[in-house]
LUMGUMI-963187 format. One record per residue: residue in three letters; chain; residue number from 1; x, y, z of N, C-alpha, C in turn. Coordinates in steps of 0.02 Angstrom, whole numbers, plus 50000, padded with zeros to 5 digits. Example, Ala and Ser with C-alpha at 12.3 -4.5 7.8 and 13.67 -1.06 7.14 Angstrom:
<residu:ALA; chaine:A; num:1; nX:50660; nY:49716; nZ:50390; caX:50615; caY:49775; caZ:50390; cX:50660; cY:49835; cZ:50390>
<residu:SER; chaine:A; num:2; nX:50642; nY:49888; nZ:50354; caX:50684; caY:49947; caZ:50357; cX:50645; cY:50002; cZ:50394>
This chain:
<residu:ALA; chaine:A; num:1; nX:50459; nY:50352; nZ:47506; caX:50435; caY:50287; caZ:47530; cX:50492; cY:50236; cZ:47526>
<residu:ALA; chaine:A; num:2; nX:50493; nY:50194; nZ:47574; caX:50545; caY:50143; caZ:47577; cX:50531; cY:50088; cZ:47526>
<residu:ILE; chaine:A; num:3; nX:50583; nY:50060; nZ:47498; caX:50576; caY:50004; caZ:47453; cX:50585; cY:49940; cZ:47493>
<residu:HIS; chaine:A; num:4; nX:50537; nY:49895; nZ:47486; caX:50539; caY:49833; caZ:47524; cX:50562; cY:49776; cZ:47479>
<residu:SER; chaine:A; num:5; nX:50590; nY:49724; nZ:47511; caX:50610; caY:49666; caZ:47473; cX:50548; cY:49631; cZ:47445>
<residu:GLU; chaine:A; num:6; nX:50557; nY:49591; nZ:47394; caX:50501; caY:49556; caZ:47363; cX:50465; cY:49511; cZ:47413>
<residu:ALA; chaine:A; num:7; nX:50503; nY:49475; nZ:47455; caX:50472; caY:49431; caZ:47505; cX:50431; cY:49471; cZ:47555>
<residu:GLU; chaine:A; num:8; nX:50456; nY:49529; nZ:47576; caX:50420; caY:49570; caZ:47625; cX:50355; cY:49596; cZ:47594>
<residu:LEU; chaine:A; num:9; nX:50358; nY:49619; nZ:47532; caX:50298; caY:49642; caZ:47499; cX:50248; cY:49586; cZ:47492>
<residu:ASP; chaine:A; num:10; nX:50271; nY:49526; nZ:47477; caX:50226; caY:49469; caZ:47472; cX:50192; cY:49456; cZ:47539>
<residu:THR; chaine:A; num:11; nX:50231; nY:49457; nZ:47593; caX:50202; caY:49446; caZ:47660; cX:50150; cY:49498; cZ:47676>
<residu:ILE; chaine:A; num:12; nX:50166; nY:49561; nZ:47663; caX:50119; caY:49615; caZ:47677; cX:50057; cY:49608; cZ:47633>
<residu:THR; chaine:A; num:13; nX:50066; nY:49594; nZ:47570; caX:50010; caY:49588; caZ:47523; cX:49965; cY:49529; cZ:47542>
<residu:PHE; chaine:A; num:14; nX:49995; nY:49472; nZ:47554; caX:49956; caY:49413; caZ:47573; cX:49918; cY:49426; cZ:47639>
<residu:SER; chaine:A; num:15; nX:49952; nY:49454; nZ:47688; caX:49920; caY:49468; caZ:47752; cX:49861; cY:49516; cZ:47744>
<residu:ALA; chaine:A; num:16; nX:49870; nY:49566; nZ:47702; caX:49816; caY:49614; caZ:47689; cX:49757; cY:49580; cZ:47656>
<residu:ALA; chaine:A; num:17; nX:49771; nY:49534; nZ:47609; caX:49717; caY:49497; caZ:47576; cX:49679; cY:49453; cZ:47626>
<residu:ILE; chaine:A; num:18; nX:49717; nY:49420; nZ:47670; caX:49686; caY:49377; caZ:47721; cX:49643; cY:49419; cZ:47768>
<residu:SER; chaine:A; num:19; nX:49669; nY:49477; nZ:47788; caX:49631; caY:49522; caZ:47832; cX:49567; cY:49546; cZ:47798>
<residu:ALA; chaine:A; num:20; nX:49571; nY:49561; nZ:47733; caX:49512; caY:49583; caZ:47697; cX:49460; cY:49527; cZ:47694>
<residu:CYS; chaine:A; num:21; nX:49483; nY:49466; nZ:47684; caX:49437; caY:49408; caZ:47684; cX:49405; cY:49400; cZ:47752>
<residu:GLU; chaine:A; num:22; nX:49445; nY:49408; nZ:47805; caX:49419; caY:49402; caZ:47873; cX:49365; cY:49454; cZ:47886>
<residu:LYS; chaine:A; num:23; nX:49378; nY:49515; nZ:47866; caX:49329; caY:49569; caZ:47878; cX:49266; cY:49559; cZ:47836>
<residu:GLY; chaine:A; num:24; nX:49273; nY:49524; nZ:47779; caX:49216; caY:49512; caZ:47736; cX:49182; cY:49445; cZ:47749>
<residu:ASP; chaine:A; num:25; nX:49200; nY:49413; nZ:47805; caX:49171; caY:49348; caZ:47823; cX:49181; cY:49295; cZ:47768>
<residu:GLN; chaine:A; num:26; nX:49239; nY:49295; nZ:47739; caX:49256; caY:49248; caZ:47686; cX:49313; cY:49202; cZ:47709>
<residu:TRP; chaine:A; num:27; nX:49299; nY:49161; nZ:47761; caX:49351; caY:49120; caZ:47791; cX:49380; cY:49070; cZ:47741>
<residu:GLU; chaine:A; num:28; nX:49339; nY:49043; nZ:47696; caX:49365; caY:48995; caZ:47648; cX:49414; cY:49028; cZ:47600>
<residu:LYS; chaine:A; num:29; nX:49399; nY:49089; nZ:47579; caX:49445; caY:49125; caZ:47536; cX:49509; cY:49143; cZ:47573>
<residu:ALA; chaine:A; num:30; nX:49502; nY:49160; nZ:47638; caX:49561; caY:49174; caZ:47678; cX:49607; cY:49113; cZ:47681>
<residu:LEU; chaine:A; num:31; nX:49578; nY:49054; nZ:47688; caX:49618; caY:48993; caZ:47688; cX:49651; cY:48981; cZ:47620>
<residu:GLN; chaine:A; num:32; nX:49616; nY:48997; nZ:47566; caX:49646; caY:48990; caZ:47499; cX:49706; cY:49036; cZ:47491>
<residu:VAL; chaine:A; num:33; nX:49699; nY:49098; nZ:47514; caX:49754; caY:49146; caZ:47510; cX:49812; cY:49120; cZ:47553>
<residu:PHE; chaine:A; num:34; nX:49796; nY:49094; nZ:47612; caX:49848; caY:49067; caZ:47656; cX:49886; cY:49010; cZ:47622>
<residu:GLN; chaine:A; num:35; nX:49849; nY:48966; nZ:47588; caX:49882; caY:48910; caZ:47552; cX:49928; cY:48936; cZ:47497>
<residu:MET; chaine:A; num:36; nX:49906; nY:48988; nZ:47461; caX:49949; caY:49018; caZ:47410; cX:50011; cY:49048; cZ:47443>
<residu:MET; chaine:A; num:37; nX:50001; nY:49081; nZ:47499; caX:50055; caY:49112; caZ:47536; cX:50106; cY:49060; cZ:47559>
<residu:ALA; chaine:A; num:38; nX:50081; nY:49004; nZ:47584; caX:50125; caY:48951; caZ:47609; cX:50168; cY:48922; cZ:47553>
<residu:ARG; chaine:A; num:39; nX:50142; nY:48923; nZ:47491; caX:50180; caY:48897; caZ:47434; cX:50230; cY:48948; cZ:47407>
<residu:SER; chaine:A; num:40; nX:50222; nY:49010; nZ:47426; caX:50266; caY:49063; caZ:47400; cX:50327; cY:49072; cZ:47445>
<residu:LYS; chaine:A; num:41; nX:50365; nY:49123; nZ:47431; caX:50424; caY:49139; caZ:47472; cX:50406; cY:49181; cZ:47533>
<residu:ALA; chaine:A; num:42; nX:50344; nY:49201; nZ:47539; caX:50323; caY:49247; caZ:47592; cX:50328; cY:49213; cZ:47660>
<residu:ASP; chaine:A; num:43; nX:50344; nY:49253; nZ:47710; caX:50347; caY:49228; caZ:47779; cX:50277; cY:49225; cZ:47808>
<residu:LEU; chaine:A; num:44; nX:50262; nY:49171; nZ:47843; caX:50199; caY:49165; caZ:47879; cX:50212; cY:49193; cZ:47948>
<residu:ASP; chaine:A; num:45; nX:50183; nY:49251; nZ:47962; caX:50198; caY:49285; caZ:48025; cX:50137; cY:49288; cZ:48071>
<residu:LEU; chaine:A; num:46; nX:50147; nY:49317; nZ:48129; caX:50094; caY:49322; caZ:48179; cX:50033; cY:49358; cZ:48152>
<residu:ILE; chaine:A; num:47; nX:50043; nY:49412; nZ:48116; caX:49987; caY:49451; caZ:48089; cX:49945; cY:49408; cZ:48042>
<residu:THR; chaine:A; num:48; nX:49979; nY:49370; nZ:48000; caX:49944; caY:49326; caZ:47953; cX:49902; cY:49274; cZ:47991>
<residu:PHE; chaine:A; num:49; nX:49933; nY:49241; nZ:48039; caX:49897; caY:49190; caZ:48077; cX:49839; cY:49219; cZ:48117>
<residu:ASN; chaine:A; num:50; nX:49849; nY:49278; nZ:48147; caX:49795; caY:49309; caZ:48186; cX:49735; cY:49324; cZ:48141>
<residu:ALA; chaine:A; num:51; nX:49747; nY:49351; nZ:48082; caX:49691; caY:49366; caZ:48037; cX:49656; cY:49302; cZ:48015>
<residu:LEU; chaine:A; num:52; nX:49695; nY:49251; nZ:48002; caX:49666; caY:49188; caZ:47979; cX:49627; cY:49153; cZ:48035>
<residu:ILE; chaine:A; num:53; nX:49654; nY:49151; nZ:48094; caX:49619; caY:49120; caZ:48151; cX:49557; cY:49160; cZ:48169>
<residu:SER; chaine:A; num:54; nX:49561; nY:49226; nZ:48165; caX:49502; caY:49268; caZ:48177; cX:49448; cY:49255; cZ:48126>
<residu:SER; chaine:A; num:55; nX:49468; nY:49244; nZ:48064; caX:49420; caY:49228; caZ:48011; cX:49385; cY:49162; cZ:48026>
<residu:CYS; chaine:A; num:56; nX:49422; nY:49112; nZ:48048; caX:49393; caY:49048; caZ:48066; cX:49347; cY:49055; cZ:48127>
<residu:GLU; chaine:A; num:57; nX:49368; nY:49097; nZ:48174; caX:49328; caY:49109; caZ:48234; cX:49260; cY:49138; cZ:48216>
<residu:LYS; chaine:A; num:58; nX:49259; nY:49188; nZ:48172; caX:49197; caY:49220; caZ:48152; cX:49149; cY:49170; cZ:48119>
<residu:ALA; chaine:A; num:59; nX:49178; nY:49121; nZ:48085; caX:49138; caY:49071; caZ:48049; cX:49121; cY:49011; cZ:48093>
<residu:GLY; chaine:A; num:60; nX:49146; nY:49010; nZ:48154; caX:49134; caY:48953; caZ:48198; cX:49174; cY:48891; cZ:48178>
<residu:GLU; chaine:A; num:61; nX:49227; nY:48901; nZ:48141; caX:49269; caY:48845; caZ:48117; cX:49325; cY:48831; cZ:48168>
<residu:TRP; chaine:A; num:62; nX:49304; nY:48805; nZ:48227; caX:49350; caY:48796; caZ:48282; cX:49404; cY:48745; cZ:48266>
<residu:GLU; chaine:A; num:63; nX:49388; nY:48693; nZ:48229; caX:49439; caY:48642; caZ:48214; cX:49494; cY:48672; cZ:48171>
<residu:LYS; chaine:A; num:64; nX:49475; nY:48714; nZ:48123; caX:49526; caY:48746; caZ:48080; cX:49567; cY:48795; cZ:48121>
<residu:ALA; chaine:A; num:65; nX:49534; nY:48831; nZ:48167; caX:49570; caY:48878; caZ:48210; cX:49623; cY:48842; cZ:48252>
<residu:LEU; chaine:A; num:66; nX:49604; nY:48785; nZ:48281; caX:49651; caY:48747; caZ:48322; cX:49706; cY:48716; cZ:48279>
<residu:HIS; chaine:A; num:67; nX:49688; nY:48695; nZ:48218; caX:49739; caY:48669; caZ:48172; cX:49791; cY:48723; cZ:48157>
<residu:LEU; chaine:A; num:68; nX:49767; nY:48784; nZ:48146; caX:49813; caY:48838; caZ:48131; cX:49859; cY:48854; cZ:48190>
<residu:LEU; chaine:A; num:69; nX:49834; nY:48845; nZ:48251; caX:49879; caY:48852; caZ:48310; cX:49935; cY:48802; cZ:48307>
<residu:ASN; chaine:A; num:70; nX:49919; nY:48740; nZ:48286; caX:49970; caY:48689; caZ:48279; cX:50020; cY:48706; cZ:48224>
<residu:VAL; chaine:A; num:71; nX:49995; nY:48733; nZ:48168; caX:50038; caY:48754; caZ:48114; cX:50086; cY:48809; cZ:48138>
<residu:MET; chaine:A; num:72; nX:50060; nY:48855; nZ:48177; caX:50102; caY:48908; caZ:48206; cX:50159; cY:48877; cZ:48246>
<residu:ALA; chaine:A; num:73; nX:50143; nY:48829; nZ:48288; caX:50194; caY:48797; caZ:48330; cX:50245; cY:48761; cZ:48287>
<residu:GLU; chaine:A; num:74; nX:50222; nY:48726; nZ:48236; caX:50268; caY:48691; caZ:48190; cX:50316; cY:48739; cZ:48156>
<residu:ARG; chaine:A; num:75; nX:50291; nY:48798; nZ:48138; caX:50331; caY:48847; caZ:48103; cX:50368; cY:48895; cZ:48151>
<residu:LYS; chaine:A; num:76; nX:50360; nY:48881; nZ:48215; caX:50393; caY:48920; caZ:48267; cX:50373; cY:48994; cZ:48266>
<residu:VAL; chaine:A; num:77; nX:50308; nY:49006; nZ:48254; caX:50280; caY:49073; caZ:48258; cX:50245; cY:49078; cZ:48325>
<residu:ASP; chaine:A; num:78; nX:50268; nY:49124; nZ:48367; caX:50239; caY:49132; caZ:48434; cX:50169; cY:49163; cZ:48429>
<residu:SER; chaine:A; num:79; nX:50124; nY:49137; nZ:48471; caX:50057; caY:49165; caZ:48474; cX:50056; cY:49223; cZ:48524>
<residu:ASP; chaine:A; num:80; nX:50003; nY:49262; nZ:48522; caX:49993; caY:49315; caZ:48571; cX:49922; cY:49312; cZ:48598>
<residu:SER; chaine:A; num:81; nX:49902; nY:49360; nZ:48636; caX:49835; caY:49359; caZ:48667; cX:49780; cY:49360; cZ:48614>
<residu:ILE; chaine:A; num:82; nX:49791; nY:49393; nZ:48559; caX:49741; caY:49395; caZ:48505; cX:49732; cY:49326; cZ:48475>
<residu:THR; chaine:A; num:83; nX:49786; nY:49291; nZ:48464; caX:49784; caY:49223; caZ:48435; cX:49744; cY:49177; cZ:48480>
<residu:VAL; chaine:A; num:84; nX:49763; nY:49176; nZ:48543; caX:49732; caY:49130; caZ:48591; cX:49659; cY:49148; cZ:48602>
<residu:SER; chaine:A; num:85; nX:49644; nY:49212; nZ:48607; caX:49575; caY:49234; caZ:48617; cX:49531; cY:49213; cZ:48558>
<residu:ALA; chaine:A; num:86; nX:49555; nY:49221; nZ:48497; caX:49516; caY:49203; caZ:48438; cX:49504; cY:49127; cZ:48436>
<residu:ALA; chaine:A; num:87; nX:49555; nY:49088; nZ:48453; caX:49547; caY:49016; caZ:48452; cX:49498; cY:48993; cZ:48506>
<residu:ILE; chaine:A; num:88; nX:49503; nY:49021; nZ:48565; caX:49456; caY:49004; caZ:48619; cX:49385; cY:49025; cZ:48600>
<residu:SER; chaine:A; num:89; nX:49378; nY:49084; nZ:48571; caX:49312; caY:49107; caZ:48550; cX:49282; cY:49062; cZ:48496>
<residu:ALA; chaine:A; num:90; nX:49323; nY:49038; nZ:48451; caX:49299; caY:48992; caZ:48399; cX:49271; cY:48929; cZ:48431>
<residu:CYS; chaine:A; num:91; nX:49306; nY:48902; nZ:48480; caX:49282; caY:48842; caZ:48516; cX:49218; cY:48858; cZ:48554>
<residu:GLN; chaine:A; num:92; nX:49216; nY:48914; nZ:48587; caX:49157; caY:48934; caZ:48626; cX:49095; cY:48941; cZ:48582>
<residu:LYS; chaine:A; num:93; nX:49103; nY:48973; nZ:48524; caX:49046; caY:48983; caZ:48479; cX:49018; cY:48917; cZ:48453>
<residu:ALA; chaine:A; num:94; nX:49061; nY:48867; nZ:48447; caX:49040; caY:48802; caZ:48421; cX:49019; cY:48754; cZ:48477>
<residu:GLY; chaine:A; num:95; nX:49022; nY:48778; nZ:48540; caX:49005; caY:48734; caZ:48596; cX:49059; cY:48682; cZ:48610>
<residu:ALA; chaine:A; num:96; nX:49119; nY:48695; nZ:48586; caX:49175; caY:48649; caZ:48595; cX:49220; cY:48674; cZ:48651>
<residu:TRP; chaine:A; num:97; nX:49191; nY:48689; nZ:48708; caX:49229; caY:48720; caZ:48762; cX:49284; cY:48675; cZ:48788>
<residu:GLU; chaine:A; num:98; nX:49274; nY:48609; nZ:48785; caX:49326; caY:48563; caZ:48810; cX:49390; cY:48570; cZ:48770>
<residu:GLN; chaine:A; num:99; nX:49383; nY:48580; nZ:48703; caX:49442; caY:48590; caZ:48661; cX:49477; cY:48655; cZ:48677>
<residu:ALA; chaine:A; num:100; nX:49440; nY:48705; nZ:48698; caX:49470; caY:48770; caZ:48716; cX:49516; cY:48763; cZ:48776>
<residu:LEU; chaine:A; num:101; nX:49504; nY:48714; nZ:48818; caX:49546; caY:48705; caZ:48877; cX:49613; cY:48672; cZ:48862>
<residu:GLN; chaine:A; num:102; nX:49618; nY:48642; nZ:48804; caX:49679; caY:48604; caZ:48788; cX:49735; cY:48648; cZ:48764>
């Protein structure tokens, strides 16, 4: 098995925790893990943001999902079709379709 740097292990570990929260419908816990991750040395990557935005989408937390898109842009993390789809779906579920167009 390959040995990973401490920062890489942190990124993988944090992302796995956020994904587990997302799958368990625990969006608030996912946000708490994300906040811990942001304070650590770990890189906030596309996988992390996708899991977090998907967690917000499942909970209908469209404002948080859109905020996370802005955080991605600020941190220069490129979005992909999964990111955009989850954010649009969060808006759709909350009846905030006008925000999905922005």
